[in-house]
VEXLO-258739 format. One record per residue (C-alpha): residue in one letter; x, y, z. Coordinates in Angstrom, 1 decimal. Example, Ala and Ser with C-alpha at 12.3 -4.5 7.8 and 13.67 -1.06 7.14 Angstrom:
2
   res       xx       yy       zz
     A     12.3     -4.5      7.8
     S     13.7     -1.1      7.1
***
This chain:
133
   res       xx       yy       zz
     M     32.8     18.6    -30.9
     E     31.2     15.1    -31.3
     L     31.8     14.1    -34.9
     S     30.9     10.5    -34.6
     T     27.5      9.0    -35.2
     R     27.2      8.0    -31.5
     L     24.3      9.7    -29.7
     S     24.9      8.1    -26.3
     T     21.4      6.6    -25.8
     E     22.9      3.3    -24.6
     A     25.2      5.2    -22.2
     I     22.3      7.2    -20.9
     Q     20.0      4.2    -20.2
     R     22.8      2.3    -18.5
     A     23.6      5.3    -16.3
     A     19.9      5.6    -15.4
     I     19.9      1.9    -14.4
     V     22.9      2.4    -12.2
     V     21.3      5.3    -10.4
     L     18.0      3.4     -9.9
     F     19.9      0.2     -8.9
     N     21.8      2.1     -6.2
     Y     18.9      4.2     -4.7
     L     15.4      3.0     -5.7
     N     15.0      0.1     -3.2
     D     16.3      2.3     -0.3
     M     13.8      5.0     -1.3
     I     10.9      2.5     -1.5
     A     11.8      1.3      2.1
     V     11.8      4.9      3.3
     L      8.5      5.8      1.7
     N      6.5      2.6      2.3
     Q      5.3      3.9      5.7
     T      4.1      7.2      4.2
     W      2.4      5.4      1.4
     A      0.7      3.0      3.8
     V     -0.9      5.9      5.8
     E     -2.0      7.6      2.5
     D     -3.5      4.4      1.2
     D     -5.3      3.7      4.4
     E     -6.9      7.2      4.2
     Y     -7.8      6.7      0.6
     W     -9.5      3.3      1.1
     A    -11.3      4.6      4.2
     A    -12.6      7.6      2.2
     L    -14.1      5.0     -0.2
     N    -15.6      3.0      2.6
     R    -13.7     -0.1      1.5
     G    -11.5     -0.8      4.5
     N     -7.7     -1.4      4.4
     E     -6.1     -3.1      1.5
     E     -3.0     -5.0      2.7
     W     -0.4     -4.5     -0.1
     F      2.8     -2.6     -0.4
     V      5.4     -1.5     -2.9
     E      7.7     -4.4     -3.3
     P     11.4     -3.8     -3.7
     I     13.0     -4.9     -7.0
     E     15.5     -7.7     -6.9
     D     19.0     -6.9     -8.2
     K     18.6     -9.3    -11.1
     N     15.5     -7.5    -12.3
     F     17.1     -4.2    -13.4
     Y     17.5     -4.0    -17.2
     A     18.9     -1.5    -19.6
     G     16.8     -1.6    -22.8
     T     13.7     -3.6    -23.4
     I     13.3     -7.3    -22.8
     P     10.0     -8.2    -24.5
     S     10.1    -11.8    -23.2
     L      9.6    -10.5    -19.6
     I      5.9     -9.9    -20.2
     N      5.4    -13.7    -20.4
     S      8.1    -14.7    -17.9
     S      7.6    -16.3    -14.5
     I      6.6    -14.4    -11.4
     E     10.2    -14.5    -10.0
     N     11.0    -11.9    -12.7
     Y      8.5     -9.4    -11.2
     P      8.7     -6.6    -10.3
     N     11.2     -5.5    -12.8
     L     12.5     -2.2    -14.1
     C     14.0     -1.1    -17.4
     A     15.4      2.2    -18.7
     I     15.1      2.9    -22.4
     C     16.7      5.9    -24.1
     Y     15.2      5.3    -27.4
     I     14.9      8.7    -29.2
     A     17.5     11.3    -29.9
     N     16.1     14.3    -31.9
     P     17.8     17.5    -32.8
     P     16.0     20.4    -31.2
     T     14.0     22.8    -33.3
     S     16.6     25.4    -34.2
     F     17.5     27.8    -37.0
     D     21.2     27.2    -36.6
     D     23.1     26.2    -39.7
     D     24.8     23.4    -37.7
     G     24.6     21.9    -34.3
     E     25.4     19.0    -32.2
     L     22.6     19.1    -29.6
     Y     20.0     16.4    -29.3
     N     17.0     15.9    -27.0
     N     17.1     12.4    -25.7
     V     14.0     10.7    -24.4
     L     14.5      8.4    -21.4
     A     11.7      6.1    -20.4
     I     11.6      4.2    -17.1
     E      9.3      1.3    -17.2
     V      8.3     -0.9    -14.2
     M      6.3     -4.1    -14.5
     V      4.8     -5.3    -11.2
     K      2.7     -8.2    -10.1
     S     -0.7     -8.3     -8.5
     I     -2.2    -11.0     -6.5
     N     -5.6     -9.3     -6.1
     S     -6.6     -6.9     -8.9
     E     -5.7     -4.6    -11.6
     E     -6.6     -1.7     -9.3
     E     -3.9     -2.8     -7.0
     V     -1.3     -2.4     -9.8
     T     -2.7      0.9    -10.9
     Q     -2.3      2.3     -7.4
     E      1.3      1.4     -7.4
     F      2.1      3.5    -10.4
     R      0.6      6.7     -8.8
     K      3.4      6.8     -6.2
     P      6.4      9.1     -6.9
     L      9.7      7.4     -6.5
     M     12.2     10.0     -7.8
     P     12.8     12.6     -5.0
     F     16.4     11.4     -4.7
     I     17.5     12.3     -8.2
***
C-alpha cells in the first residue's frame, strides 16, 4: 500500500516521453505515405490541387517531460516539439471508506511549424499517431 504523498505524475509523464521518443518518429515515417495519399484525395475533393507538406519528425532534443512555456516564443529549430504532462491525479468517485486509487490525466502536446498556413497545421493534428501503443 502506497502511504507516501507521491502520486507518480512525474514518473508517468517521463515514461510517456520515453515511449514516444523510442517509437513516434518511426511511426511517422511508416505512415507518411498513407497520409500523403489521403491528403491528395482530400485536396482533390476540394478542387484545390496537391499541398506539398508532410508530417515532420521530431528531433531528439525536442522531447520534453512537463511544460516548457518559453517554447512558444522560441526559435524555429525548437519546432516541432512534443511534451507529456501528467498534471492531475484525482481519486475516483467511490463510496469506499478508504482507498489508494487515482485517475491520472496525461496530456501529449505537440507544437508544429507551418510555412504556409494555419490550415496546414490543423491538418497535421487530425492524423492518428498512436497505433503502436
